[in-house]
SEDO-866611 format. One record per residue: x, y, z of N, C-alpha, C, O in turn. Coordinates in steps of 0.05 Angstrom, whole numbers, padded with zeros to 5 digits, always signed. Layout:
BEGIN
XYZXYZXYZXYZ ...
This chain:
BEGIN
+00173-00902+00340+00185-00879+00329+00164-00858+00323+00143-00864+00311 +00170-00833+00330+00150-00811+00324+00160-00796+00300+00183-00795+00293 +00140-00783+00287+00147-00768+00264+00153-00739+00273+00136-00726+00284 +00177-00729+00268+00185-00703+00277+00168-00680+00266+00168-00658+00276 +00154-00686+00245+00138-00665+00232+00110-00661+00245+00096-00642+00240 +00103-00680+00262+00077-00679+00275+00076-00653+00291+00093-00648+00308 +00055-00636+00286+00052-00612+00300+00066-00587+00286+00060-00564+00292 +00084-00594+00267+00096-00572+00253+00077-00559+00233+00057-00572+00225 +00083-00536+00223+00066-00522+00203+00071-00534+00176+00094-00535+00167 +00050-00543+00163+00053-00554+00136+00053-00531+00116+00070-00528+00099 +00032-00514+00118+00031-00489+00102+00012-00469+00113-00006-00475+00129 +00015-00444+00104-00002-00422+00111-00013-00410+00084+00002-00406+00065 -00038-00406+00083-00050-00394+00059-00064-00367+00066-00081-00365+00083 -00055-00346+00051-00066-00321+00055-00083-00312+00030-00073-00314+00008 -00108-00304+00034-00123-00295+00012-00118-00264+00011-00120-00249+00030 -00112-00256-00014-00104-00228-00017-00120-00214-00039-00129-00227-00059 -00125-00188-00037-00142-00175-00056-00128-00167-00083-00141-00162-00103 -00101-00167-00082-00086-00160-00107-00062-00179-00109-00042-00175-00096 -00064-00199-00126-00044-00220-00129-00017-00209-00137+00004-00217-00127 -00017-00191-00156+00009-00179-00165+00023-00165-00143+00047-00170-00138 +00009-00148-00129+00021-00134-00106+00030-00154-00084+00052-00150-00073 +00015-00174-00077+00022-00193-00057+00046-00209-00065+00064-00214-00049 +00046-00216-00090+00069-00233-00101+00095-00217-00099+00116-00227-00092 +00093-00191-00104+00117-00174-00103+00125-00170-00074+00149-00173-00068 +00108-00164-00056+00114-00159-00028+00122-00183-00013+00143-00183+00000 +00105-00204-00013+00111-00228+00001+00136-00241-00013+00154-00251+00001 +00138-00241-00040+00159-00254-00053+00186-00242-00045+00205-00257-00040 +00188-00217-00043+00213-00204-00034+00220-00215-00006+00242-00226-00002 +00202-00213+00013+00207-00221+00040+00214-00250+00042+00235-00256+00054 +00199-00267+00032+00203-00296+00033+00229-00303+00020+00244-00320+00031 +00236-00293-00002+00261-00299-00016+00283-00291+00001+00302-00306+00004 +00282-00267+00014+00304-00257+00033+00307-00276+00056+00329-00278+00067 +00285-00290+00064+00286-00307+00086+00294-00336+00078+00295-00354+00095 +00300-00340+00053+00310-00366+00043+00289-00384+00031+00295-00407+00024 +00265-00374+00027+00243-00389+00013+00249-00389-00016+00262-00371-00027 +00238-00409-00030+00240-00410-00060+00213-00414-00071+00196-00426-00059 +00208-00405-00095+00182-00409-00109+00177-00438-00109+00194-00455-00116 +00153-00445-00101+00144-00474-00100+00123-00480-00120+00126-00499-00135 +00102-00464-00121+00080-00467-00141+00073-00440-00151+00076-00420-00138 +00063-00441-00176+00054-00416-00189+00031-00423-00207+00034-00441-00224 +00009-00409-00205-00016-00414-00221-00029-00388-00225-00023-00369-00210 -00049-00385-00243-00060-00360-00248-00072-00344-00224-00071-00320-00223 -00082-00360-00205-00094-00348-00181-00077-00346-00157-00086-00336-00136 -00051-00354-00158-00035-00354-00135-00007-00362-00139+00002-00370-00161 +00009-00361-00117+00037-00369-00116+00044-00379-00089+00032-00369-00070 +00063-00396-00087+00072-00405-00061+00103-00405-00061+00116-00407-00082 +00114-00404-00037+00142-00405-00033+00147-00426-00010+00131-00427+00009 +00169-00441-00012+00174-00462+00006+00201-00461+00019+00220-00453+00005 +00204-00468+00043+00227-00470+00059+00226-00496+00075+00209-00499+00092 +00244-00514+00068+00243-00541+00080+00216-00553+00075+00207-00555+00052 +00201-00562+00097+00176-00575+00093+00152-00556+00096+00129-00565+00097 +00157-00530+00098+00135-00512+00102+00133-00492+00079+00153-00483+00068 +00108-00486+00070+00104-00468+00049+00083-00446+00056+00065-00451+00072 +00085-00422+00043+00066-00401+00047+00055-00394+00021+00070-00392+00001 +00028-00391+00019+00012-00388-00005+00000-00360-00005-00010-00351+00015 +00000-00345-00026-00017-00321-00029-00034-00328-00052-00025-00338-00073 -00060-00323-00048-00080-00331-00069-00101-00310-00071-00111-00300-00050 -00109-00302-00096-00132-00285-00101-00155-00302-00109-00160-00308-00132 -00170-00311-00088-00191-00330-00093-00216-00314-00102-00221-00292-00093 -00231-00326-00121-00257-00314-00130-00278-00314-00106-00297-00300-00108 -00273-00330-00085-00292-00332-00063-00286-00310-00042-00301-00307-00022 -00264-00294-00045-00257-00274-00027-00279-00254-00023-00291-00243-00042 -00286-00249+00003-00305-00229+00010-00292-00204+00022-00278-00206+00043 -00296-00182+00010-00284-00157+00020-00255-00154+00008-00244-00172-00004 -00244-00131+00012-00219-00124+00001-00197-00119+00021-00174-00117+00014 -00204-00117+00047-00184-00110+00067-00181-00132+00088-00200-00144+00098 -00155-00136+00095-00149-00153+00118-00145-00133+00142-00133-00112+00139 -00156-00141+00165-00153-00126+00188-00141-00142+00211-00154-00160+00222 -00116-00137+00217-00101-00154+00235-00111-00150+00264-00103-00165+00282 -00128-00129+00268-00138-00125+00294-00166-00136+00301-00177-00133+00322 -00177-00151+00279-00202-00165+00283-00196-00194+00288-00173-00202+00284 -00217-00209+00297-00212-00238+00301-00200-00250+00275-00208-00244+00253 -00181-00268+00280-00168-00281+00258-00138-00277+00261-00128-00272+00283 -00124-00279+00239-00094-00279+00239-00084-00250+00246-00092-00230+00233 -00068-00248+00266-00057-00222+00274-00030-00219+00260-00026-00199+00247 -00011-00239+00262+00013-00236+00248+00027-00264+00245+00019-00283+00258 +00047-00266+00228+00063-00289+00225+00091-00280+00233+00100-00259+00225 +00104-00297+00250+00131-00291+00260+00151-00310+00247+00147-00334+00246 +00173-00299+00238+00194-00314+00224+00220-00311+00240+00224-00289+00250 +00237-00332+00242+00263-00329+00251+00277-00314+00227+00274-00322+00204 +00292-00294+00233+00305-00278+00212+00335-00277+00212+00347-00264+00196 +00348-00292+00230+00377-00290+00231+00386-00274+00255+00371-00272+00275 +00409-00262+00253+00420-00247+00275+00409-00218+00274+00394-00211+00255 +00416-00201+00293+00406-00173+00294+00413-00158+00270+00396-00143+00260 +00437-00161+00259+00445-00146+00235+00427-00154+00212+00420-00136+00196 +00419-00179+00210+00401-00188+00187+00372-00176+00191+00360-00167+00172 +00362-00175+00216+00337-00162+00223+00339-00133+00215+00320-00122+00203 +00361-00119+00222+00364-00090+00215+00365-00086+00185+00352-00068+00175 +00380-00103+00172+00382-00101+00141+00355-00105+00128+00348-00090+00110 +00339-00124+00137+00312-00129+00126+00294-00106+00132+00278-00098+00115 +00295-00095+00156+00278-00073+00164+00285-00049+00147+00267-00035+00138 +00312-00043+00143+00319-00019+00125+00311-00022+00097+00307-00002+00083 +00310-00047+00086+00301-00051+00058+00272-00054+00055+00262-00050+00032 +00257-00060+00076+00228-00066+00074+00212-00044+00060+00195-00050+00044 +00216-00019+00067+00201+00004+00055+00200+00003+00024+00180+00011+00012 +00222-00005+00012+00224-00005-00017+00208-00028-00029+00206-00030-00053 +00197-00046-00012+00184-00070-00021+00155-00071-00011+00143-00092-00010 +00144-00048-00003+00117-00049+00006+00111-00055+00035+00088-00057+00043 +00131-00057+00051+00127-00062+00080+00136-00037+00096+00155-00023+00089 +00120-00032+00117+00125-00008+00134+00129-00019+00163+00117-00038+00173 +00148-00005+00176+00154-00011+00204+00132-00003+00222+00123+00020+00222 +00122-00022+00239+00103-00017+00259+00117-00010+00286+00139-00020+00292 +00104+00006+00301+00115+00012+00328+00144+00023+00328+00161+00014+00343 +00148+00042+00311+00175+00053+00307+00188+00064+00333+00212+00064+00337 +00169+00075+00351+00179+00087+00377+00190+00065+00397+00204+00072+00416 +00182+00040+00391+00192+00020+00409+00210-00001+00395+00219-00021+00406 +00215+00004+00370+00232-00015+00354+00261-00014+00364+00270+00008+00371 +00276-00035+00367+00271-00062+00360+00259-00079+00382+00259-00104+00380 +00249-00067+00404+00240-00081+00427+00210-00078+00431+00201-00078+00454 +00196-00076+00409+00165-00073+00412+00152-00098+00425+00131-00095+00437 +00165-00121+00423+00155-00145+00434+00164-00149+00464+00157-00169+00476 +00179-00130+00474+00189-00133+00501+00220-00130+00501+00233-00132+00480 +00232-00126+00525+00261-00123+00527+00277-00147+00521+00302-00145+00517 +00265-00171+00520+00281-00195+00515+00280-00204+00485+00293-00224+00477 +00264-00190+00469+00261-00199+00441+00269-00176+00422+00256-00154+00423 +00290-00181+00406+00299-00163+00386+00285-00171+00360+00291-00191+00348 +00267-00154+00351+00250-00161+00327+00241-00135+00313+00241-00113+00324 +00233-00140+00288+00218-00118+00273+00191-00128+00267+00187-00151+00259 +00172-00111+00270+00144-00115+00263+00139-00099+00238+00143-00075+00238 +00130-00112+00217+00126-00099+00191+00097-00104+00183+00087-00125+00190 +00084-00086+00168+00058-00090+00156+00061-00083+00126+00074-00064+00118 +00047-00099+00110+00048-00093+00081+00024-00076+00072+00007-00069+00087 +00024-00071+00046+00001-00055+00036-00025-00063+00042-00043-00047+00047 -00029-00090+00044-00056-00102+00049-00062-00106+00079-00083-00116+00086 -00044-00097+00097-00048-00098+00124-00039-00124+00138-00045-00127+00162 -00026-00142+00126-00015-00165+00137+00011-00159+00152+00028-00144+00143 +00012-00169+00177+00036-00162+00194+00054-00187+00195+00045-00210+00196 +00080-00182+00196+00099-00202+00202+00117-00193+00224+00120-00168+00228 +00129-00211+00238+00149-00205+00259+00174-00219+00251+00174-00243+00247 +00196-00203+00248+00221-00216+00242+00239-00217+00267+00248-00197+00277 +00243-00240+00277+00256-00245+00303+00284-00251+00299+00292-00269+00283 +00301-00237+00315+00330-00242+00314+00335-00266+00333+00324-00267+00355 +00353-00284+00324+00361-00306+00339+00383-00296+00357+00403-00286+00347 +00381-00298+00383+00401-00288+00402+00422-00307+00406+00440-00302+00422 
């Protein structure tokens, strides 16, 4: 018997320059996607959905203040976001929570004609893709 979790994502940890801001921005988005607060400590917070969790942490070992999604490293995290109406609702609400729409001239098909999605970036430059389930 094989373990269905093998190869699945256990967790993602993002180091952020401002924990309060990251907690507000990521917290809104993750809660909207069904995640619940999992861990909370003075230097970070995490949210969990099923067996996967995402961490934002303001580590004392952080070098620099800016994340650049166009440099080597993490470009973006993509989430299943529900149907097209749900992607649209999240996109409409995102600006009030620190997220800006990327590629507005190509939205909602910035990823190509077969993918209905929103690409958002937060204040710290982290990008997420919210993909509609077809």
